[in-house]
PASEBA-1860 file (N, C-alpha, C; in nm, 3 decimals):
! residues 119
1> MKLEELEK> -1.515/0.866/0.558/-1.476/0.860/0.697/-1.463/1.003/0.750 ~ -1.513/1.024/0.866/-1.500/1.155/0.929/-1.356/1.177/0.973 ~ -1.312/1.303/0.965/-1.175/1.338/1.001/-1.141/1.296/1.143 ~ -1.236/1.307/1.236/-1.211/1.268/1.375/-1.180/1.119/1.386 ~ -1.249/1.038/1.306/-1.225/0.893/1.307/-1.087/0.861/1.249 ~ -1.052/0.930/1.143/-0.920/0.911/1.082/-0.810/0.947/1.181 ~ -0.828/1.056/1.252/-0.728/1.097/1.351/-0.716/0.995/1.464 ~ -0.827/0.937/1.506/-0.824/0.831/1.609/-0.747/0.710/1.558
9> MNKIIEEK> -0.775/0.672/1.433/-0.708/0.558/1.373/-0.557/0.583/1.363 ~ -0.521/0.701/1.317/-0.379/0.735/1.306/-0.310/0.731/1.442 ~ -0.377/0.780/1.544/-0.319/0.780/1.678/-0.292/0.637/1.726 ~ -0.385/0.547/1.701/-0.367/0.407/1.739/-0.247/0.348/1.666 ~ -0.237/0.374/1.537/-0.124/0.324/1.458/0.007/0.376/1.515 ~ 0.013/0.505/1.543/0.135/0.565/1.596/0.171/0.510/1.733 ~ 0.072/0.481/1.816/0.098/0.429/1.950/0.136/0.281/1.951 ~ 0.078/0.204/1.861/0.096/0.058/1.863/0.210/0.008/1.774
17> LAVDEVNN> 0.243/0.083/1.671/0.343/0.037/1.575/0.463/0.132/1.571 ~ 0.576/0.078/1.538/0.697/0.160/1.525/0.700/0.219/1.384 ~ 0.628/0.327/1.364/0.624/0.393/1.234/0.688/0.532/1.246 ~ 0.748/0.575/1.137/0.810/0.707/1.135/0.708/0.816/1.105 ~ 0.605/0.781/1.028/0.510/0.883/0.986/0.383/0.815/0.933 ~ 0.270/0.878/0.953/0.143/0.834/0.897/0.094/0.945/0.804 ~ 0.061/0.907/0.681/0.011/1.004/0.583/-0.127/0.963/0.536 ~ -0.210/1.061/0.512/-0.345/1.036/0.461/-0.379/1.142/0.357
25> CIHDDADN> -0.458/1.102/0.259/-0.517/1.198/0.166/-0.659/1.222/0.213 ~ -0.691/1.345/0.243/-0.825/1.376/0.291/-0.911/1.440/0.182 ~ -0.861/1.435/0.060/-0.935/1.491/-0.053/-1.041/1.394/-0.103 ~ -1.130/1.445/-0.184/-1.232/1.366/-0.252/-1.184/1.342/-0.395 ~ -1.240/1.242/-0.462/-1.203/1.216/-0.601/-1.217/1.341/-0.688 ~ -1.318/1.421/-0.663/-1.344/1.541/-0.743/-1.232/1.644/-0.730 ~ -1.153/1.639/-0.623/-1.044/1.734/-0.605/-0.928/1.710/-0.703 ~ -0.921/1.587/-0.755/-0.820/1.550/-0.855/-0.678/1.582/-0.810
33> CNCRKPKP> -0.650/1.555/-0.683/-0.516/1.580/-0.630/-0.422/1.466/-0.666 ~ -0.294/1.489/-0.651/-0.193/1.388/-0.684/-0.171/1.287/-0.573 ~ -0.228/1.313/-0.454/-0.206/1.222/-0.341/-0.319/1.121/-0.324 ~ -0.427/1.136/-0.397/-0.541/1.045/-0.382/-0.524/0.923/-0.472 ~ -0.538/0.805/-0.411/-0.528/0.682/-0.489/-0.631/0.683/-0.601 ~ -0.595/0.636/-0.717/-0.478/0.557/-0.752/-0.355/0.636/-0.798 ~ -0.352/0.765/-0.778/-0.232/0.842/-0.812/-0.126/0.818/-0.706 ~ 0.002/0.814/-0.745/0.108/0.776/-0.651/0.174/0.890/-0.577
41> GMIVAAAK> 0.118/1.009/-0.581/0.185/1.126/-0.524/0.230/1.112/-0.381 ~ 0.147/1.056/-0.296/0.181/1.045/-0.155/0.298/0.949/-0.134 ~ 0.299/0.841/-0.210/0.408/0.743/-0.199/0.538/0.803/-0.251 ~ 0.532/0.870/-0.363/0.651/0.931/-0.421/0.707/1.037/-0.327 ~ 0.623/1.117/-0.267/0.668/1.220/-0.173/0.734/1.156/-0.050 ~ 0.675/1.052/0.002/0.734/0.983/0.119/0.867/0.919/0.081 ~ 0.875/0.863/-0.038/1.000/0.800/-0.083/1.113/0.904/-0.090 ~ 1.081/1.022/-0.139/1.182/1.129/-0.145/1.222/1.173/-0.005
49> KWNIDLTK> 1.122/1.193/0.081/1.149/1.241/0.217/1.233/1.142/0.297 ~ 1.201/1.014/0.285/1.266/0.911/0.366/1.373/0.832/0.291 ~ 1.405/0.874/0.169/1.506/0.807/0.088/1.476/0.657/0.072 ~ 1.354/0.628/0.027/1.308/0.490/0.010/1.326/0.449/-0.136 ~ 1.385/0.333/-0.157/1.399/0.277/-0.291/1.269/0.205/-0.325 ~ 1.188/0.266/-0.409/1.057/0.209/-0.442/1.069/0.077/-0.518 ~ 1.180/0.055/-0.586/1.197/-0.072/-0.659/1.218/-0.189/-0.563 ~ 1.243/-0.158/-0.436/1.260/-0.263/-0.335/1.151/-0.255/-0.230
57> SFLIGDNW> 1.036/-0.199/-0.269/0.927/-0.175/-0.175/0.800/-0.244/-0.221 ~ 0.705/-0.257/-0.126/0.580/-0.327/-0.151/0.462/-0.244/-0.107 ~ 0.350/-0.264/-0.172/0.224/-0.209/-0.126/0.130/-0.326/-0.102 ~ 0.069/-0.328/0.016/-0.025/-0.433/0.053/-0.161/-0.367/0.068 ~ -0.259/-0.414/-0.009/-0.391/-0.353/-0.005/-0.501/-0.451/-0.035 ~ -0.624/-0.401/-0.033/-0.739/-0.490/-0.052/-0.834/-0.444/-0.161 ~ -0.789/-0.351/-0.247/-0.878/-0.308/-0.355/-0.798/-0.264/-0.477 ~ -0.869/-0.239/-0.586/-0.803/-0.205/-0.712/-0.724/-0.075/-0.703
65> KDVETGKA> -0.773/0.021/-0.623/-0.700/0.147/-0.610/-0.564/0.125/-0.544 ~ -0.559/0.035/-0.448/-0.431/0.003/-0.384/-0.334/-0.056/-0.486 ~ -0.382/-0.153/-0.563/-0.298/-0.219/-0.663/-0.250/-0.117/-0.767 ~ -0.339/-0.036/-0.819/-0.303/0.064/-0.920/-0.205/0.167/-0.865 ~ -0.224/0.207/-0.740/-0.133/0.304/-0.678/0.006/0.245/-0.667 ~ 0.013/0.122/-0.619/0.142/0.056/-0.607/0.213/0.043/-0.740 ~ 0.140/0.002/-0.842/0.200/-0.012/-0.976/0.246/0.123/-1.029 ~ 0.165/0.227/-1.009/0.201/0.360/-1.058/0.328/0.413/-0.989
73> AGLKTFLI> 0.352/0.368/-0.866/0.472/0.411/-0.793/0.591/0.319/-0.817 ~ 0.572/0.211/-0.892/0.681/0.119/-0.921/0.704/0.014/-0.815 ~ 0.602/-0.013/-0.734/0.612/-0.112/-0.626/0.562/-0.248/-0.670 ~ 0.605/-0.352/-0.601/0.541/-0.483/-0.613/0.418/-0.476/-0.523 ~ 0.310/-0.541/-0.566/0.184/-0.527/-0.493/0.130/-0.660/-0.444 ~ 0.068/-0.653/-0.328/-0.003/-0.765/-0.269/-0.151/-0.729/-0.264 ~ -0.235/-0.822/-0.304/-0.380/-0.806/-0.286/-0.423/-0.899/-0.174 ~ -0.482/-0.842/-0.070/-0.542/-0.924/0.035/-0.679/-0.963/-0.016
81> RKDYNKEL> -0.699/-1.091/-0.038/-0.823/-1.140/-0.098/-0.938/-1.133/0.002 ~ -1.046/-1.069/-0.039/-1.168/-1.055/0.040/-1.287/-1.086/-0.049 ~ -1.402/-1.112/0.010/-1.523/-1.139/-0.068/-1.557/-1.023/-0.161 ~ -1.536/-0.900/-0.115/-1.574/-0.784/-0.194/-1.479/-0.753/-0.309 ~ -1.364/-0.821/-0.319/-1.272/-0.792/-0.428/-1.245/-0.914/-0.517 ~ -1.331/-1.015/-0.509/-1.304/-1.137/-0.586/-1.310/-1.117/-0.737 ~ -1.370/-1.008/-0.784/-1.372/-0.981/-0.928/-1.236/-0.933/-0.979 ~ -1.149/-0.886/-0.890/-1.016/-0.840/-0.929/-0.928/-0.963/-0.953
89> KKGYDFEV> -0.893/-0.986/-1.078/-0.823/-1.108/-1.115/-0.679/-1.086/-1.156 ~ -0.640/-0.962/-1.187/-0.504/-0.938/-1.235/-0.455/-0.800/-1.195 ~ -0.328/-0.779/-1.221/-0.268/-0.650/-1.193/-0.177/-0.650/-1.072 ~ -0.200/-0.739/-0.980/-0.118/-0.746/-0.859/-0.011/-0.854/-0.877 ~ 0.091/-0.847/-0.793/0.201/-0.944/-0.802/0.180/-1.066/-0.713 ~ 0.118/-1.045/-0.598/0.096/-1.154/-0.503/-0.045/-1.146/-0.448 ~ -0.106/-1.260/-0.427/-0.238/-1.267/-0.364/-0.222/-1.339/-0.231 ~ -0.276/-1.279/-0.125/-0.262/-1.334/0.009/-0.395/-1.327/0.083
97> ANLKEAFQ> -0.404/-1.403/0.190/-0.526/-1.406/0.270/-0.529/-1.293/0.374 ~ -0.410/-1.247/0.417/-0.405/-1.147/0.523/-0.267/-1.081/0.528 ~ -0.252/-0.982/0.615/-0.124/-0.913/0.629/-0.013/-1.007/0.675 ~ -0.045/-1.095/0.765/0.055/-1.188/0.816/0.117/-1.270/0.703 ~ 0.033/-1.316/0.612/0.083/-1.395/0.499/0.173/-1.309/0.408 ~ 0.133/-1.186/0.384/0.216/-1.096/0.302/0.351/-1.073/0.368 ~ 0.351/-1.044/0.497/0.476/-1.022/0.569/0.564/-1.146/0.565 ~ 0.504/-1.263/0.577/0.581/-1.387/0.574/0.647/-1.407/0.439
105> IIKNLGPS> 0.575/-1.378/0.331/0.633/-1.391/0.197/0.752/-1.296/0.183 ~ 0.734/-1.172/0.224/0.843/-1.075/0.214/0.962/-1.119/0.298 ~ 0.935/-1.164/0.418/1.041/-1.207/0.509/1.114/-1.330/0.455 ~ 1.039/-1.429/0.407/1.099/-1.553/0.359/1.177/-1.535/0.230 ~ 1.124/-1.457/0.140/1.191/-1.439/0.011/1.301/-1.337/0.017 ~ 1.284/-1.239/0.102/1.378/-1.129/0.103/1.350/-1.040/-0.016 ~ 1.388/-0.914/-0.009/1.354/-0.819/-0.115/1.404/-0.860/-0.254 ~ 1.527/-0.909/-0.267/1.577/-0.937/-0.401/1.504/-1.053/-0.466
113> EALAKEG> 1.476/-1.160/-0.391/1.402/-1.273/-0.447/1.255/-1.238/-0.471 ~ 1.195/-1.166/-0.378/1.054/-1.131/-0.392/1.033/-1.041/-0.512 ~ 1.127/-0.954/-0.538/1.112/-0.863/-0.652/1.126/-0.936/-0.784 ~ 1.198/-1.049/-0.785/1.214/-1.125/-0.908/1.094/-1.215/-0.934 ~ 1.016/-1.246/-0.831/0.903/-1.337/-0.843/0.779/-1.263/-0.889 ~ 0.710/-1.317/-0.981/0.580/-1.264/-1.024/0.476/-1.365/-0.983 ~ 0.378/-1.324/-0.899/0.279/-1.417/-0.846/0.150/-1.412/-0.917
END
């Protein structure tokens, strides 16, 4: 993705959603940085900055790098099932059709119950 497109996307997120911060890794795999998925550096840094308890947090994604990043950071993970990721059969805690379903599970179970459930 071109940097200009990423900046446009971030601006939309910031304008439409009540978020405190948007973070991106703009490195390539060859850079071997700690912030590029599946390494958890960006999540760990945000957790320290914002005093986030990662044991009570979730990562929602649609590919193996998302799942691995979440696990490496100590999060419970949701896989949004898509045609392109149907070969991914394990490693995540919950499988959902979309973001709305993931949010509903988190909302209905609450953090303490959701963290005890393995999906």
